[in-house]
N, C-alpha and C positions, 0 to 999 in steps of 0.2 A: 418544567413540563417536557415529557417525551411522548411522541406519537408512535404507536405500535400498530403496524399493518399486519393483519393475520391473513396469510394467503389462503385463496379459495381452492387450491389443489388438495388432493388426498394426500394423507400422510402426516400432516401437522398434528401435533399432539395437543388438542385443545385443552385438555385437562391440566397438563403441565403448564400451558402458557397462562391459564386462569389462576392456577395456584401460585405461580411465580409473580404474576402481576399483584395478586393480593398481598404477597410478602413485601414487595417493593413500595406498594401503597401504605402498608402498616409503618414502613421505615420513613414515610413522608414524601415519597416520590410522587408527583402528580403525572396521571397517565390519561391519554385520550386513545381510544381504539377505533381503527377503521378496519372492516373485514371485507373479504371476498365471498365467493360462493360458486365459483365455476364449476367444480366437479359435480356437486350436488345438483346444480341447475341442469347439467348435462343429463344426469341420471333420471331426474324427475320429468323434465321435458320429453325424454324419450318414452317414459312409462306413459306419459299423457297423449302419445301419438303425435308429438310435434318435436321431433329430434332437432339437436342443435346444428347450426350451420355456421361456420367461421369464414370470414373474409380476409384477404391479405391485401393491404394497402399498397399503392405503388412504391412507398418507402420501405416496405418490408415488414410492417407491424401487423399482428394477427388480432382480430377482434370479433366478438360475437355479432352475428347479423341479428338485429332486433326489430322484428316486425311487432305489430301491437299485441299479437298472442304471446309471443316470446317474452315481451316486456311484462306482461301480466304474470307469467310463470316465474319470470326473474324476480319480480317483486314479492311473489307468494313465498318464494324459497329464501331469498336473502333477508328481506324485511320481516317476513313472517317467521319461518322456522329457525334459520340460522341465528338471526339476531336475538330472538326470544331465548333460545337454548344457551347462547353465549352469556346473556344476561343471567340466566338461571345458574350457570356454573359459577360466575363471579360472586352472585349473592351467596351461594353455598360456602364459599371461602371468605365470606365477610365483606365483600365490596358493595357498596351500594351503587351498583351499576344502573344506568338510564339508557335504554335502548331507544334509538330513533333512526330514521333515514334522512337523507339530504333533502327530502320533499318536506318533512316537518319543520314548521317554522322557517321555511326557506333557508334551511341551514346551508345548503349548497345550491347556488344557481349556476345553470350551465346553459350554453348556447347549443341548441340542436343544430346538427350538422345538416345543411340543405342537401347536400349530395356527399356521397362516399365514392371516391375513385379507387377501383380495385383492379387486381389482376386475377383472371379467372381463365384457365386453359391457355395461358400464354398471351391473352389478349386483355386490354383495358376495357372496363365496363363502368357505368355510373349507376349507383344505387341511390334511389330517392325516397325511400319509404322506411329509413332506418331510424329508430328511437334511440339514438346515442347522442352523447354531447360531451363538450369539454367544460370542466368547472371553471368559472371566471370570478365567482364571488363566494366567500364563506362568511356565514353570520357568526362572527368571532363573539359579539356581544351576547347572543344567546348561549353559546357554548360556555363562555365565561361566567354567566350567570348560574348555569348548572354545576360548573366546577366550584364556584364560590359557595354554593349550597351543600358542598360535600359529596356531590354526585361524580360518576366516572362515565363519561359519554362513551357509547359503543354505536357506532354509525355504519349503516348498512349503505351500499354503493349505488344509491339512487339520488338523483337531483331533480330540481324543478326548473322549468325554462321560464323565461320572462313572460311567456304566453299562457303559463300554468300547465304545461304538459310534464308529466313524469318522464324521466330519461335514465337509461342505463349508462353509467359512467365507469371509466376505469378506475379501480379502487386504489392502485398504486399511485396514480396520478392525483387522485382525490386526497390521499393521505398526505402527499407533499403540500397540496393547497391548505389543508387543514393545519399542518405543522407551521406553515408560513404565517397563516392568519393568528395562530396562538403564540407565535414567537417561541416555538419550541427549540430546546437546545440539541435535540436529536430525534431522528426517525429511525425505527427499527422495522426492517421488512423480514418477516418470518416466512420461511419457505420449506420446501420438502427437499432441499440440498444444502450442503454446509456453507454455501455462500456463492459468489460469482466464481464460475469455473472457466479456466482458459480452454479446456478441452472437455466440453460436456459429452457424456456423464462421467467423466473420470474425477472422482473426488479428490484424487491426489493432485490435480491441477488447480486447486483453490488458490486464489489471489488474496493474500491476507490484507493487503493495504493498497489504496489508490490516491494518488494526489488529486484533489478536487479539480486541478486544471486539466487532468487527463481523463476525466470520467467519461466524457463524450466518445472518446476513441474506444472505450469499452463495448460500445454498441456493435462494432465490427465482429466481435466473437460471442456476444451474449445470444443465447438460444431461446427460442420460444417466448414464454411469458417473461423471462428475465430481460427481454428487451424493454419491455414497458416499465420494469422495476428501475433499470438504468436511466430511462427517460424521467421517471418520477424523481430520482436522485438528483439528476441534472437541475430540475425545476426546484426541488427543495433548497439546493445550494443557492440558486439565483434569488430565492426568497429570504435568505439570510440564515438557514439552518446550518449549523456549523458542523454536524456529524451525522453521517448515514451509516447504518450497519445492514448488511445482508446476512442474515444469520439463519441457523438450522432451527426449525420450529419442531423437530421431531424428538429433540433431547430433553432431558430433565433440565429444569432451570434455564430455559432458552433466553430469557431477557436478561438475567444476571450474567449469563454468559456472553451475550451480545455487548452488554455494557462493559464487560471485562476485555472486549476485544476479540471474542471468538467469532470468526466468520470473515467477512470482507468489510473493512472499515474504510470509509471515505471521509477525509477531513482536510 
């Protein structure tokens, strides 16, 4: 089993990813997909008159402010449009893909954050109406039933709280949790850059390999969304996943390239 996280930023070649996944599945490789949807959510929420707002935590991580209206837009875009069209593409290439979100069948249970401490205009503030959470439990039994039935799960980044509230979750960290629950041998994070760059956006500063003992140190120079991917990599390693690859999702055969070591390999 490998878990593939398809980034939500613009630029990832979804057709190439799906075609490559289909080829690997034909060769006998089991795959589970987790996807994002940030760029499209930004676009559609702006069109709907509810433009995105982003928060920076005191630890320096950026996340989407998710009030109830934002949550409903996020669900519409990720679980509705993006998930369905990814499944459509995979079906076109012969993969019997099964689309779902973490809300379905309680595939992912997350604890809603009571408060979010942020930095805004140089000052600390507390946000209390944010519908975001951190995944604490993955329904591996249900996912394994789908996989045993010959289906390829394609999971949108929503979870359910113990109280029954839908929550926006970080897809990178969700992919790590899914990988740990499924005892995956690898997680591939597909992005719109060649891998982890020491000096973003300079592609020539690609870091080809990182020892797993030194991954956390990479947070100091990871930029933007890559910080969450590095955090997801740390969590996947802690859950027993042996290999993480940050790979370029814009190229032809991105998954085969990642498995061959193209990108940033953590092991």
